[in-house]
N, C-alpha and C positions, 0 to 999 in steps of 0.2 A: 615256528614256532618252540620246538625244543631248544634250538639255540639260544631265543630270548630267555628262557627260564633258566639254562645253564650258567647263562652270564651273569643274570640278576642274582641268582645263586652264588656263584665263586664270588663276585663283590661284595654282597653282604656277608658272606663266610671270611673274607680276608678283612673286609673292615671291622668285624667283630672279636677277630683275634691278633690285629695289627699286624696283619700278613702285607708287606708289600705288594700291589699290583704293578707286575711286572711291565704293562701297557698302561701309556699314558690316554689312550680312549679304549677304554674297555668294553665301551657299549657299541663301538662301532659296530659295523656290516663284517669287516675283515677280521676285527678280534672274536665277532662272537662264531664266526666259523672255525677259527683257529683252534679255540676252544672245545667246540663240536667235534672237530677233528681227534684233538687231543683226547676227549674223554669217551670217544668210540674207539680208542685203541685199548683202554681198559676192559681189562674181563673179570667178570662179579661171577665167582663160585654161583652154582645153582642151589638153593634153597633146600635143605631134605627136611623135614619135620621129625622130631623125635620123640616118639610120644612117651618115653620113659620120663624127658625131659618135661614134657606139656603136664604129666602126671602129678611131677612134683612142683611146678610153678604153680597149678590148680590148688595142691594140697597146702602152699605156702599162701595164698589168699584165702583159703578158707579159715584157715589158724588166723590170720590177721583180722579177718572179718568179724570172726567169732569172739575175738579178744576186745574190739571195739564194741560189738553189741554187749559184752559184758561191762566194759566200763559205763557204757552208757545207761545200762539197766542200774547199774551201784548207784549214778548218778541222781538217776531219777528217785533211788529208794532214799536216798540221803535227802533229797528236795520234799519228801513225803512227809 
């Protein structure tokens, strides 16, 4: 199942960005196996949460929401 998802994503990504697909039969069983083999060799660093960054993002989102709320209130006041 994962090889199917990987192959579909790889083909979609290539199509979206105009990247030539190096295999003439990217959906064949052999191609899917090769893509899965290559993908398994990639090492993704472990995610480590950053509490300070999370607080900064939360603060930014709160400010943006507050600004939207103020704009909406001003529009409501103007409409009355």
